[in-house]
C-alpha positions as CSV (number, residue, x, y, z in Angstrom):
1,M,67.7,-146.9,-37.2
2,L,66.4,-146.8,-33.6
3,S,64.3,-149.9,-33.9
4,S,67.4,-152.0,-34.9
5,A,69.2,-154.1,-32.3
6,E,71.9,-151.5,-31.9
7,G,69.3,-148.7,-31.8
8,L,67.4,-150.4,-29.1
9,R,70.7,-150.9,-27.1
10,I,71.3,-147.1,-27.4
11,F,67.7,-146.4,-26.4
12,R,68.1,-148.5,-23.3
13,D,71.3,-146.6,-22.3
14,E,70.9,-144.6,-19.1
15,K,72.8,-141.6,-20.6
16,F,70.4,-141.6,-23.6
17,Q,67.4,-141.9,-21.3
18,A,68.7,-139.0,-19.2
19,K,69.2,-136.9,-22.4
20,L,65.7,-137.6,-23.6
21,T,64.3,-136.6,-20.2
22,Q,66.4,-133.5,-20.2
23,L,64.9,-132.5,-23.7
24,C,61.4,-132.8,-22.4
25,G,61.2,-129.1,-21.4
26,S,58.3,-127.5,-23.2
27,E,55.0,-129.2,-23.9
28,R,55.7,-129.0,-27.6
29,T,59.0,-130.8,-27.2
30,K,57.5,-133.3,-24.9
31,I,54.8,-134.2,-27.5
32,Q,57.5,-134.5,-30.2
33,I,59.7,-136.8,-28.0
34,Y,56.6,-138.8,-26.9
35,D,55.6,-139.2,-30.6
36,I,59.0,-140.7,-31.4
37,V,58.8,-143.0,-28.4
38,V,55.3,-144.3,-29.3
39,R,56.3,-144.8,-32.9
40,L,59.3,-146.8,-31.7
41,A,57.2,-148.9,-29.4
42,G,55.1,-149.9,-32.4
43,K,58.0,-151.2,-34.4
44,S,58.4,-154.6,-32.9
45,L,57.9,-156.6,-29.6
46,D,61.5,-155.9,-28.7
47,A,61.0,-152.2,-29.2
48,F,57.8,-152.2,-27.2
49,T,59.5,-154.0,-24.4
50,A,62.4,-151.5,-24.4
51,V,60.0,-148.5,-24.3
52,S,57.8,-150.2,-21.6
53,D,60.9,-151.2,-19.5
54,S,62.2,-147.7,-19.7
55,Q,58.9,-146.3,-18.1
56,W,58.2,-144.0,-21.0
57,L,54.6,-145.2,-21.5
58,Q,53.9,-144.6,-17.8
59,R,55.5,-141.1,-18.1
60,I,53.4,-140.4,-21.1
61,A,50.2,-141.6,-19.4
62,K,51.0,-139.5,-16.3
63,Q,50.7,-136.4,-18.5
64,L,47.0,-136.9,-18.5
65,E,47.0,-135.4,-15.1
66,S,47.7,-132.0,-16.7
67,D,45.3,-129.2,-16.4
68,D,45.9,-128.2,-20.1
69,I,43.1,-129.7,-22.1
70,L,44.8,-129.3,-25.5
71,F,47.9,-131.0,-24.1
72,K,45.8,-133.9,-22.7
73,L,44.1,-134.3,-26.1
74,N,47.6,-134.6,-27.7
75,I,48.5,-137.2,-25.1
76,Y,45.3,-139.2,-25.7
77,Q,46.0,-139.1,-29.4
78,L,49.5,-140.4,-28.9
79,L,48.4,-143.2,-26.6
80,T,45.8,-144.4,-29.2
81,N,48.7,-145.1,-31.5
82,V,50.4,-147.5,-29.0
83,R,50.4,-150.9,-30.6
84,V,52.8,-153.5,-31.9
85,V,52.4,-154.4,-35.5
86,P,53.0,-158.1,-36.0
87,A,55.7,-159.1,-38.5
88,P,54.3,-160.4,-41.9
89,D,53.9,-164.1,-42.1
90,V,56.7,-165.5,-44.3
91,N,55.3,-168.9,-44.9
């Protein structure tokens, strides 16, 4: 799973980052990749840090400069889902 320690190591890898960027061709593909990245960011504080450090949240927010209203609405919707869910209290 991508949110595991090994998954986060892979996510931080420059080659993996380059491949994700390369896949962001069409707006539909961008939205799908951005959705995965936002979901990953919400898995844990470590995952959020990995996503933040890789500049993906900034890249996603930059898409709000698009002239395409529907695309911008999709980006707003994704960004409203950015949050880290705290681990359950085990006491």
